[in-house]
C-alpha positions in Angstrom: 14.0 41.6 70.3 15.6 41.7 66.5 18.1 38.9 67.1 15.2 36.6 67.7 13.6 37.1 65.1 17.0 36.5 63.3 17.4 33.1 65.2 14.2 32.3 64.3 14.6 33.2 60.5 18.0 31.3 60.4 16.4 28.6 62.1 13.1 28.5 59.5 15.8 28.7 56.7 17.9 25.6 57.7 14.3 23.4 58.3 13.5 24.5 54.6 17.2 24.1 53.5 17.0 20.6 54.9 13.7 19.6 53.8 15.1 20.5 50.3 18.1 18.4 50.4 15.9 15.0 51.5 13.8 16.0 48.0 17.2 15.8 46.2 17.5 13.0 43.8 19.4 9.9 45.0 22.4 8.3 43.1 20.0 6.3 41.2 18.4 8.9 40.0 21.2 11.2 39.4 22.7 8.3 37.2 19.5 7.9 34.9 19.7 11.6 34.5 23.2 11.4 33.3 22.6 9.4 31.1 19.6 11.3 29.6 21.8 14.3 28.5 23.5 12.5 25.9 20.4 11.7 24.3 19.1 15.0 24.7 22.1 16.3 23.3 21.3 14.0 20.0 17.7 14.7 20.0 18.8 19.0 19.7 21.3 18.0 17.0 18.4 16.1 14.9 16.4 19.5 15.2 19.1 21.3 14.5 19.7 19.8 11.2 15.8 19.9 10.6 15.7 23.7 11.1 19.1 23.9 8.9 17.1 22.5 6.1 14.1 25.3 6.1 14.1 26.8 2.7 15.6 30.3 3.3 14.4 33.3 1.8 15.6 33.6 -1.7 14.4 29.7 -2.2 11.0 30.4 -0.8 11.2 33.4 -3.5 11.4 30.7 -5.8 9.1 28.4 -4.8 6.3 31.0 -4.7 7.5 32.3 -8.4 7.1 28.6 -9.2 3.4 28.5 -7.9 2.3 31.5 -9.7 3.5 30.3 -12.9 1.4 26.9 -12.2 -1.4 28.6 -11.4 -1.6 31.1 -14.2 -0.4 28.4 -16.7 -3.2 26.3 -15.5 -5.6 29.3 -15.9 -4.3 29.4 -19.4 -5.3 25.6 -19.8 -9.2 26.3 -19.1 -9.4 29.0 -22.0 -7.8 26.6 -24.3 -9.3 22.8 -24.0 -7.7 21.5 -26.9 -4.1 22.2 -25.6 -5.8 21.0 -21.7 -6.5 17.8 -23.8 -3.2 17.4 -25.5 -1.1 18.4 -22.3 -3.3 16.6 -19.8 -5.3 13.6 -21.2 -8.0 12.2 -19.4 -7.1 9.0 -17.6 -9.0 6.4 -18.8 -9.6 2.9 -16.9 -7.9 -0.3 -18.0 -9.8 -2.5 -20.0 -9.1 -5.7 -17.5 -11.0 -6.2 -14.5 -10.3 -7.5 -11.4 -9.6 -11.1 -11.6 -11.9 -13.7 -9.7 -10.4 -16.5 -8.6 -12.0 -20.0 -9.6 -11.2 -23.1 -8.5 -9.4 -24.9 -11.5 -10.2 -28.6 -9.4 -14.3 -27.7 -8.8 -14.4 -26.6 -12.2 -13.4 -29.6 -13.3 -15.2 -31.6 -11.9 -18.4 -29.4 -12.4 -17.9 -30.0 -16.2 -17.5 -33.5 -15.8 -20.8 -34.3 -14.1 -22.5 -31.6 -16.9 -23.8 -33.9 -20.1 -21.5 -33.9 -23.4 -24.2 -31.4 -24.8 -23.7 -28.3 -22.2 -20.2 -28.7 -21.7 -19.3 -26.0 -24.5 -21.8 -23.4 -23.4 -20.2 -23.4 -19.8 -17.2 -23.0 -20.9 -18.0 -19.7 -22.8 -19.2 -18.8 -19.8 -15.7 -18.1 -18.2 -13.1 -16.1 -19.0 -10.2 -16.8 -21.3 -7.5 -16.9 -18.1 -9.3 -19.5 -16.4 -9.8 -21.7 -19.2 -5.8 -21.1 -20.0 -5.6 -22.5 -16.5 -8.0 -25.7 -16.9 -6.3 -26.3 -20.7 -3.1 -26.6 -18.5 -4.9 -29.0 -15.7 -6.1 -31.0 -18.4 -2.6 -31.2 -19.8 -4.1 -29.5 -23.4 -1.5 -27.4 -24.8 -3.2 -23.7 -25.6 -1.5 -21.3 -27.5 -2.4 -17.8 -26.0 -3.3 -16.3 -29.1 -6.3 -18.4 -29.3 -9.8 -16.8 -29.1 -11.6 -17.1 -25.9 -14.4 -19.5 -28.1 -11.2 -21.5 -30.1 -9.8 -22.0 -26.4 -13.3 -23.4 -25.3 -13.6 -25.8 -28.3 -10.3 -26.8 -27.9 -10.5 -27.7 -24.5 -14.4 -29.3 -25.0 -13.2 -31.0 -28.0 -9.8 -32.5 -26.3 -10.6 -32.4 -22.6 -14.2 -33.8 -22.4 -15.8 -35.6 -25.8 -12.6 -37.2 -26.9 -12.3 -38.7 -22.6 -15.8 -39.9 -22.6 -16.3 -41.2 -26.2 -13.0 -43.3 -25.6 -14.4 -44.3 -22.2 -17.8 -45.4 -24.5 -15.3 -46.9 -27.2 -13.2 -48.9 -23.7 -16.6 -50.0 -22.3 -18.0 -52.0 -25.6 
């Protein structure tokens, strides 16, 4: 009876081996895995380099000491506000505001439609950089050192008032 049991076990083992053989990868799968091995090796090398860059015990000790020094320095600044103000001045917001894009062509058309008396008042409502662009568009040489009001007055006189005067004289 022992021989019969051994025979069945051997048949079962061979059957299972055959099933295992069928589940092995084919030639295409083998080639794909073979091509993946160099890529995996490269990734492992990258990981090895990354691990090599980790700080060692002495570097960690130095960094911890530096952090402790900085913490004690900032604690000292809490007690000495004048020193803190000298070393770490508060940030001030810049005086410049965000530039609002103004369509110069539309502004020129709008100003040409206004009565002469209201043009200067409308010009002074705009920022200096808009007035500089408008003067460039109107071929008026404007010195950037001019104040906003002086620039508005120059644009008013040379760009609009004189032009209207010439047009009035030309139509007579």
